[in-house]
Every structure is written in C-alpha cells, then in structure tokens.
N, C-alpha and C positions, 0 to 999 in steps of 0.2 A: 613388667617385665616384657620384653617384646617377643612377640613368638615369630618364630622361621617361616619360610614358605612353604616349607617341609612339613612342618608342626601345624601350621594352618590346614593345608590338606587332610592330616590326618585329624586334628580335632573338628573341622567343619562335618566330617564324615561320621564322627561317633555321635555329634550333637546332633542330625539328621537319621542317625541309624542306617547309615550308607557302611559299606565296608571300600574302605581306603585301597586303592592300589598296591600302593608299597609304603607299608606304616613304619615308620624310623623309632619312634619314641612313643611313650605312652602321654594321657594328656589329663592335664588337671580343669575340671569344667571351670569355666570362666562367665562373666556376665556374658546374656546373649546379642546385648547390643555391640557390647566390646570386639566380640568373634566378627560380628557381621563386618565394622567399620574397619577393622586389620585386615579384612580382604582387600581392603583398595592395594596393601602394600605387594601383594602376591605378585611374584616374574609372570611376564607372560606366558611362559612356556606351563607353567605351574597351572595359571587361570584357565586356560584350556583345557589340562587333564580334569582339572577339580571341577569343571565346567560340564564334561560330560559325564561324568561322576554322577554330579546332584541333579544334571536332567534326564537321567534313568531314575534316579533316585523320586524327584519330581512327579514324575508319568504312574509311579505304583502308589503315591501318595493320596489321601482323600483332601479333596479342597476343604478348608476352612480349618482344618485341624493345625495346631501348635508345632507339627514338624512339618507339615507344606509351608506356612508361613516362613518359617525362618528358612527353608532351601531355598524358597522363591527369592527372599531377600537377601540371600548370599551369592543366590545368581546375579542379583541386579548389582551389587555393590562389585562381581566379579568382572563385569563387562562393562562397565561404565566409558572404558577407554573405546568401545565401539561409537559409542554415543558422541564423543570427542572428534573421533576418525571423521564421522558423516557429518560433523558440521565444518570440516574442512573443505566442502566441496561448495558449501553456500557464500564461503569468503565473509567479509566484512558486511552487518547488516546494522539495522536501526535498533532493532531490538538487542537487547541486554546477552551476554554468553548466559547468565544465571538463567533466564527465562528460556533460552534455546536448549540449558539442559535440560530442564524440566518436560520438554517439550520434545525431547529425544528421548526421554526415560520413560515417558509414557510409550513410544513405540518398541522402548527396548522389553519392558515388560509384557506387551503386546504379544512381541516376538517370543519370548518366553512361555507365555499361556500357551500358544497356538503350535511351538514346536514339537514333532513328533520324531524321538530318536532312533525308532524303529525303520526310518525310512533312508538311512544313512547317507544322512545328508550332513557336512559343516555346520555348525550352529553358525558362526558368522557368517556364511553364505546365505542363511535364511535370515538372520538378523539385520544386517546392512541396508537391504532394500527396506525390510519393515522399517525402520528407524529414519530412512531417507524419504519416505513415504510420508511418514507421520509430519516430518517438519515441511514439509511440501503444502501439505493440507492446512497446514498451521497457518504458513504463509497467505497461501489461496483464500482461508476463510477469515482472515482476523488482520492481514495488515494492509486491507486497502483503504487509503485515505478516504476515497468515498464508497459505499457500497452498490456494486451492481451484480445482477443475475450471474449463477454458476456457468450458463452457459457462455457467457463473455469474460468470464475469468478463464476458462480452460481455451476458450478462441486466441486469447491474448498469448497464452504458452504457445500453442502450433502455429500463430502466427511471429512470434519471436524465432523460434526454431527455423521457419522458412525464411525470414529475412535474414539471419545468419548464414545457412546454407546459400542463397543466392547471393549475398553480398560478397563470399567467397569467391563464387563460381564467377559472377560478372565484371568483380573487382570494382562495385558502384553498389550503391542504394538501390534494391529493386522499386520497379513501379507496383501500383495497386493493381492492374492488368498481368503483371508476370506473379505476383503472390497469389493472386485467385488461380489461376492455369495450376500453381505449383499444389495448392492443397485443397484444390478441385471444389471452390465456392464462386458464389457470384460477388463482384467487386463492390456491390452494395455491403454484403455480409462483412467483406473486408475492412470497408470503410467503418464500417461497425465495430468492427474488432479494435481497429488501432484508434478510432476515438475513444472508446472504453478503457485503451492502455492508460490513458491521462489521468486516469482515476486513482492508479493504483497508488500514486506517492504525490505528496504536496509540500510545498516549502511554507514555513511561515514568512511573513512578510516583513518581520524584524530580524532576520537572517541577513547578515553581512553582504553588500553585493560587491564587495571588493573594491582594488583602487585604481582609479584611473583617471583620466583628466580632470573630471569633475572631485574629484577627490574623495575619500571614504564616506561610506552610508550605509543606510539598509535596503533592502529589496523593494521596500514598500512606497519609499521617497523616489525609486527611479521609475516608477509604473505611470502611465499615462493615466488620465481622466476625461470623462466626458467633457467637451468644453461647451457650456449653454450659450456663448456667442455663436457658435456655428447655425442652431436655428434662428438666430438673428438676423444672421446674415442670408439665410434660406428666404424669410419673411420678406426682407428687404427688396430681396431680387423679385419675390414676386409681385412685390408692391408695386415698384417702377412702374411696370405698364397699365395697372389700374388708377396712378395719381396721374401719369401722362393724359390719360384719358376724360379727367375731371375739366369741368370748367374753369376759365381763369380764373373767377372768384374764388371758387373752391379750393383750389390749390395756395393762393396766396394766404387766404384764412388760416389751413394747414401750416405753412411755412411761420407766419408769425407766431402760432401759437406753438408751434412744435422745435422749429429751429431758431426763433430770435426769443421765444420762451417768456412771450407777451401774454398778460391777461385778458380775460376776455371782455372786459372793460375799455380795456385799452384798444384792441383790435376793434370794439364798436366806434369807440372816438376817430380812429382812424377810418376806417369806411363810412363815418355816419350812421350808424346802425346802433339799436339799442345793446346791452350786454343780453337780455334773453332773448333777440332774435338771434345774436350770434351763437349761443346756447344750443339752440334749436340746429342752426346750420352744420355746427360742429357734430352735433350728434348723427343729421342725418348723413353727413360725408362719411364717419367712422363707421356709420351700419353698412354703408355702400361699398366701402373696402373691405369690410368684414365678409359680407354675403358674397365679394368678388374673389377672397382668398379660399372661404369654406366650396365655394364650385371649382376651382381651378383644379 
C-alpha cells in the first residue's frame, strides 16, 4: 500500500525516534529499506520540512548506530533532487548521468555530515555548493585525457574565465599578453596553461570526420603524416653542389651507376677499367659525398 507524503513524514520520524511536526495518523512499521525508497515520492515542501526535522535528529544521534544510519539514508533520499539540480549547471558531458549522480551523491552525503542545524542556515544553501564542488573536483581529477599537474588544471580554469570575460569585453579573442595582464601572470605561464588545456579532452581517430567534398570518413583518414620523401629532397638539394664539385669522370661514373642503372662490369667496359677498379672508385666517391653531407 502506497504511503502518502504526510504519512512518510510521520513514519520516518517514528522510525528515527523523532517527533513529527504535525502527525496526522498512526504508522505501521514497514521494512526499513522500503521506507527509505518511498521518500523519493515526497513532495518538495514536505521534503524540506522533513529534512529540517531529521537534520536536528541526526545531530543528536551517535554515529554508527542503527538510528543514525536510517536517518542519514532518509536525508539522502529526500534530497537527491538537489544533486539533479546541481548537474544542470554542467550541461551535457561525456560521463554518464548515472556516474555523475553518484559523484553528486557523495557531495550530498558530505553536506549532510557537515551541516550544523544550529547555525540557522537553510540546508539547500549549504548543500548545493558542496555538491557542485564535488562534481567539479571529479571533473578536475578524473576527466583529463592526459594527466597534468593540479596547478595546470587550476590554471586552465582561471584562464577559461579570463578568456570569457575578455572576449565579451573586447568582442574578439584575447591575446596572450591581455590574458597575462588580467590574471597577473607572465606570458610564459599563460602559454603553459593554454597548452595544458589541450590535454583536457581528446577525440578518437575513429570518430566520423563529417561530410565534405571528399566524402564521409573517419578523422584518422584525414590527418596528415610525415612524408619521408621530404628528407630525400633535402639530401638531393644538399648533394647538388657536392656532385658538381667532383671531377668529370667521377660524375660520369655516378650517372652511369645510379641514373642509367648500369652494373659495375658494364661501367668498366665503357671506361676501359676493371670491375674491381670501378668498385673502388664508387666507394671513394660515395665516402667523399657522405663526408660532405655530414659536414654541411
């Protein structure tokens, strides 16, 4: 049988040994877990009233007792809506909502444990910043694609706020010098922080790259790679003056061997030399060119 919000207020107080503010009917004890889960259905106004009562009761109970655990669990269930409200500030995120709810619930539990009813502050006023802080700490410590020191993580947040403020003020992206002046840091520190921000998130090379003139495809297929032929071009440019400085016969031997792809025996027949002599000449020429490249 479903329990009404008014009945839950009375029943929870009975279970925890607390006097309800306005009991309306008697309560038949139900299993403790069922009572706690039904607290999710309490109306917001009733939840606030019951939270005040249970927070006072929790402060008077000894930690580790059965009553303490029941009251604490009841407070968590009553105030899970505060976690959902806090999560709206962060919008869409790569983490699943279930995981973020768990993180926010840890912040809610910390708020319940640290709250002092005698200070006269509304619980929501104290709990929301605690929950938001726990979620931000989670993002800071666990969601970076590449681990960077906490100093740089905090610097990234500082620079992000400064960038937003200057972009609105200047109607353009701020320069490094303008950011450094606003946050009171050197330009080198700002550059370091901006570079570290690149490690916050990464994309898989298998994600779709989108449709364009080249057709659909994955990101990895669009990224350029190192063309080893560039090194060959550099070597050829460097070799050109070295080859030009060689004697005419040496240049001819190189041309016949590497341009005309003649064998050493064929070169020997053309020049009237033995194959062994051609081999020694080629070795000397190539050594001379290699030494010239290394000295360049």
